N, C-alpha and C positions, 0 to 999 in steps of 0.2 A: 229420365229426362228430368234435367236439372229444371225447378221452377222459376229461379233467378232469370234476370233478363241478361243477355251477352253484352260484354262491353263494345263500343263503336271501335272499329277498325282507324279510325282517325284521333288524334289527341283530343283530350275534353278541357276546355276551359271552364272550372266553375267558378265564375266572375262575380266580382264585385258582392261578396257575402254583406250581411247586416253587421255580422261579428264572425271572426276567427279565433281559434287559440292556437295562435302562432304569431311569430313576429317576421315582420318584413312582407307580409301575404294580404295587405288591405285590400287589394284589387284579387285577390283568390289565389288558386292554384292551377295547374296544369298537370293531367295526368296522362301517361300512356303505357301501354304494356304492363298494366297492374302496378306501375311505380308513379310516384311524385317526380316530375322532373322539373317543375319550375315553379317558384313563388313569385306572384306578381306583386310587386311594390306599389305604394301610390305614385300615382301620376305616371304609371308606366302602362305597356300594351303586352300581351303576352308575346314573346318570340315567335312561336308555332300559329303562322299565319293560316294553317289549314285547319285549327282547332275547330271542334263543335263547342258552341258555346251553351253552357247551362247557366241562366238566370238565377244566381243565388242572393239577390237583393232582399228577399223576404226571409232568408234563412240564417241562423247562426251554424257554423261548421265546426265540428269537433274531430279530433281523431277517432275512429273507431273504439268503442267503448271495450274493454277485455275483462270477461268474467273467470275468475281465478278459483272457484270453488261452488260446486253444484251437485245436486243429486236428481237427475232429470226424472227418474220413475216416481219420484215423490209427489208429482204432480198429481197422481192418483189418489192421495191421501190426504188432500188439502183441508185444512179446518176438521180434523176426522175427531168427533165427539171422545171417543175413549182416550185420546192424546192430550185434550185440552187441559191447561193448567197443570202441566207437570213438569218438572225439571229433567234432565238429560236422561238419566238412566231409566226411571220408571217411564218417559216418553218412549224410549225405546222397547222397552218391555212391552209395552203396548201396541208398538206398530208392526215389530218382526213378524208377527203370526200373519199380520194383512199382507206384508211384502213377500210372505212366502209363496203367495198365490199368484205372483207374478207371472204372466205367459209371454210368450214372443209378440204375440198381437197387442198385449196391454201395455208391454215396454215399448213398441213402436209407437203408439200412440201418446205415451208418456212422453218420449223423448219428442214426437213433433211438437206438440205442445209447448214444451219448455224452449225450445230452440226457437220456434216461431215467436213466443212472447219476447226472447231475447234480443232478437234481429229488429223488433218492432220497436223495442227501447233504445235503439241505437248501438246494440252490441254486433261487434263484427267476429270476435274470435271469443269462444268459450272452452271452459275445461268441463269434465264431467267425472266424478266420481263413483263408479258403479263396483258395487261390492256386493250384490246379493245375488247369488247363482242357484235357484232352486231346479230341480230336475226338469228339463227341457229348455232351460234358458242358458244353455251353454255357449250359445253365439251371440250374447248381449252384447258385446263390443261390435259385432259385425254389424247388427242392428243399427247401432248409433252411426257408424261410419255411412250406410246407407243414406240415412234421412239426413247426415248434414251434406252429403253430395247433392241430395235433391234441393234443399235450400241454399245451397251455395254458400255454405258458413264455415270459417276456418274453426277447427277444433284440435283440443290437446284432449282427448280421452283417454281416462286412466284406467287401466286393468287392476281393478281393486279388489280384494280378498279378505276373507274371513276364514280361520281353521279352530277357532274355539268356540264350540257351542256351549249349550247349558249342561252338557252331560260331562263337559271338561271344566266347568265352573265360570262360562263367559255368558253373555246374556242373549245371543241369539239362538233360534232353535234349531236342531239338527239338520233340518231339510234346505236351510239356506248357506251352510257352510261346504267346502271342499276341503281335502286332503292337500298336504303340502305338494307332492306330486305332480297332482292335476293343475292347481296354482300356477306351480312354475312352468310347468309345460305348454301351458296356454298363454301364459304372459309371453313367452318366446314365440309363438304361434302368431299372436296378434301383432306383435312388434314387426316381425317379419313379413307380415302379408300388407299391412297398413302404414307402418311409420314411413314419413316421407321428410327427406331432410333438405336443407337449404332453405332460402328467404322466401321462395315461392311455396313452400309448403302448405297445404289446405288440410292434412291430416297428420296429426303426430298421437303417439301413444306413450305414455308414462305407466309406472309401476306404482301401485298404492294400496298396501295392507291399510285396513279400514281404521285402525287404531290400536294403541299397546293392549289395550283389555279385550281385542277380539282376534289376536293372532299371536302364535308361539315367537318366541325370541328365535328360533331356527328359522321359522318365515321371514322374520324382520331380516335376518343377517344375510341369508340367501337371496332376497330379494335385492338388496343393496347391490351385492356381488353380479346377479344378472344385470342391474341397470348399468353398472360400470362396465361390463362385458359387452352389452348392446349400445353403450353410449345414449341413454335415454333418462329421462328425469324422474324423481321419486316424490310421491306426495303421500301424505297421512293427516289426520286430525292430531292435534297436540296441545295441551295446555288449556283446554275447552273449559273446563270446570274443576273446582276442587275437589271434586269426587274421584277424578282421573288422577290428581296428585295423590290422595291417600292411597288409592289404588297401587300405584306404582312403588309408592313406599312401602305398603304392606306385602307384596309379591314380589319385588325387584330389588327392595332395600336401598331405592335412590327415587330422586326426583324424575320426571317424564323426560328432560334434555339430556340428563346423563344417562339415562338409558337408550335415549336415540342414538348418543353418541356413541355407548359401547357397541350398539348394533351396527356401526359404520355410516349413520345416516347424517352426521353434522359436517355438511360440506354444500357447495355452490349448485350441486346437481337437484337440492332439496328444496320443493316449498311447502310450508305447514299451514293449514286450516286452522283458524281462531287465534292461538296465541294469546289467550285471555290473561293468563295466571304465569309469565315468567318473573323472576326477581331480575334486579338490576344487573347482577353478575351474570345471569343468563343470558340477558340482552347483548349484553359486550360480545359475549363467545359466539351469539348467533351472527352478530355483524361481521366478526373477524372469519366467521366461515362462510359467509356469504350467502347463508339461509334466508330464504325471503318468507313474508308472512301474509296471508289471507285474510284481510278484516271482513268479517261476516256482520255488519252493525245490526241488521234485522234479526237476524236469527238469535244473537246474543242477548237481544233484547226480549225475544218471545220466549226463549226457554231460562231468562235472568240467568244466564251464565256468569255475567260479569261484562266489563268494558277493555277492549284490548288496548294497552297503552302506548296509543299510535307515536305520541310527540317522543316520549322515552325512547321507543323503539329507533326511530329515525334519528335521533342524537347519538344512538349506539351504532349508526351505519346499517340498520337493518331495513331492508327494502320492504314498503309496504303496497300492498294491491287490495282490489277489492272483491268480493265473491259473495252472490246472492244466497248462498248456501241452498240447501233440500227446499222444495215448495211443500214441505211437512212441519218447517220450522220457521220459514219467511214469511208467509204462504203465498209467493208470488216469484216470478223470474223475470223482474223488471230492474235492469240495471240502472238507468236512470234515477229511479227511485232509490235505489242503495246508495246512489252519489249521495242524494240529499239526506238519506238517513246516517249516513257515515258523517257528513259533515255537520248535522244537528248534534248528534250523539259526542263527536270530539270538540264541537265549540262548548257544549255545557261542561266538559270535563276541564278544559285548558284555557277556555277564555278568548275574547274577540282578537287578542293580540298574537295568537299562535294559531289557529286554524280560520283560515277562508275559504271560500267557494272554489278558489283555483287550487287550493291543496286537495280538496275532494275530487276535483276533476283529474288532476294529477295522479293520485291514487288509482283511478281506474282506468289512465291510459297507460304515461311510461312506467308507474309502479306495478301495474299488473303485466306488462310486456317484460319487466325484469322477473316476474315470479315464473313465466312460463317460458323464460330463455328465448324470448324473440325481439331482440334489440332493434329489428326493421319496423317493429309495429309500435304503435301508442303515440305517436308524433307526427305531425304535419311539418317535414322538412324534405330538401330534394334527396332523392335516393331511397327514401321511405316506402311501404307499401302504401298503395293508393286504397287504403281502408279509412271510409269517412262517415260520420254521422251527421245529417242534416235536419235541425229544428225550425219549426216555424212558431215563433212566439205569439201568435195570433187568436188566443183563446182568451175566453172571459177571464181565466186566472193570472193573464200577462198583462192586461190592460193596465195601462199606467205605468209601465215598467221605465225604468232609465238605462241601467247598464245591460244589454241584452245577455252576456254570459252570466252575469249573476243571476238573472230572472230565470234563467233556465235551472238554478240549483234553487234558488230561493222561492220562487212562484209554484216550484212544483212540477216541471216538465216531466211526462213520463211516455210520450209517444213521438219517435221520430218521422219526418214529413219523407226522408229519402235516406237510405244507405247505401253504401258501396263497399264492397269486398274484391280486393285486387282489381279495381276498374269496371267491376262487375255492377250494375243497379240489381240489388235484391231486396229492395224496398223502395216503393215507387207510391207516390201520394198518400202514404201512410197505410200502405198495404203491400204484402207480399204477391208478386204476380203469379198467378196460377193457382194459388191456394183457396180452396172452400174451407174459409173459417168456419161458418155456419155448420156445415157437415162435420169439420174436424172436433167443434165442441159437441156435437150430439154423438158422435161416436167415442169419445173421450169420456164422456160423462157417464155413458152406458158402461163402458169397460170401469171404471172407477166404482159404480154401484156393484158391480157383478164382484169386484172384488173385495168391497169391504163388507158384502154380505155373507161371502162365502160361496 
């Protein structure tokens, strides 16, 4: 049974918002059958006389935020002592043995915590990059699909993979990798079983080898071929650290983007996590190919990986979205906080004349929609999906604000009051209807302790 509240059978007029991230919608929007059917401009009334009215006079209305990179299972290893104060490669080495203890039960709890936190932050669509498959966890993607169905959230779940373990010169232990045939067969299975097409899709699947240093060249190439055959998107980590650059140059005698192109990945089907260490020529190539980037500001700062050159990327024609990344490097799943982090990081890099709060909101909405290949998302306009996030700037942190939209970013909004996905209210009064958060925290915390202590 779905936790979220079903949509009204009548149209809904989200009326007279305090502010709204849309032009010509000063008096709000009308939604029907999961779509935005009308923008109500200043001095006008909604055309739909039978519309149910939701008074939004205390709310700032945004398009639903879209999270383009995450690892749900990592909510079980937040602030793990063994992984603190480490850069990426030693951080992974500390965490892989713990992640090898994942079970179906602990994964389900980790996924539910991650998705719930995202929903409460105003996120309506999320990706996940799951690439850890210890024995017994072969149905990991199926577990994620079921949790998404319960919460009423849109998802683009990636069937991740690793087939280079420590015995092959890779980082992960043998117990969490799979062989190429198993990976490709299951990739085809989950696409066939779960991938939905069209503008109303709630569940989609992409294929996502973890990184150039955790899979073979054969698997990279065959995954690209399979994605083309099945017409699904491709995702991986790339150019996150200088260590990765050195690894590719030592092993493959080329830089990561050259390797990606050799494997058939440099195209508009692909979006990449991080993109910190591309040079100017590589940015131009990315832009020409239509490959997009998920900027993960918090994770890059925690792991000291560097700063994604967002403005240069956009000038080169590269689409930019936002991702919270895993909860072992963020250590949270709050996309509204990620908007603020990205704004501050890029403002510090480029100055006040090149980065505004509107840019940061754009990255989390229209920019992220481009990453996931869903042009019907990320914008408040007629014909777009009725995915909306409504915030109340009524806490102490907002007292004295001037511009309501700017206040969400600058004053640090972190919890939505209402969230709508496809015309369904999935968050009401700052809570997910039907979800016992106290019980979820208790069970999730117990699973995390068991996994961390072995």
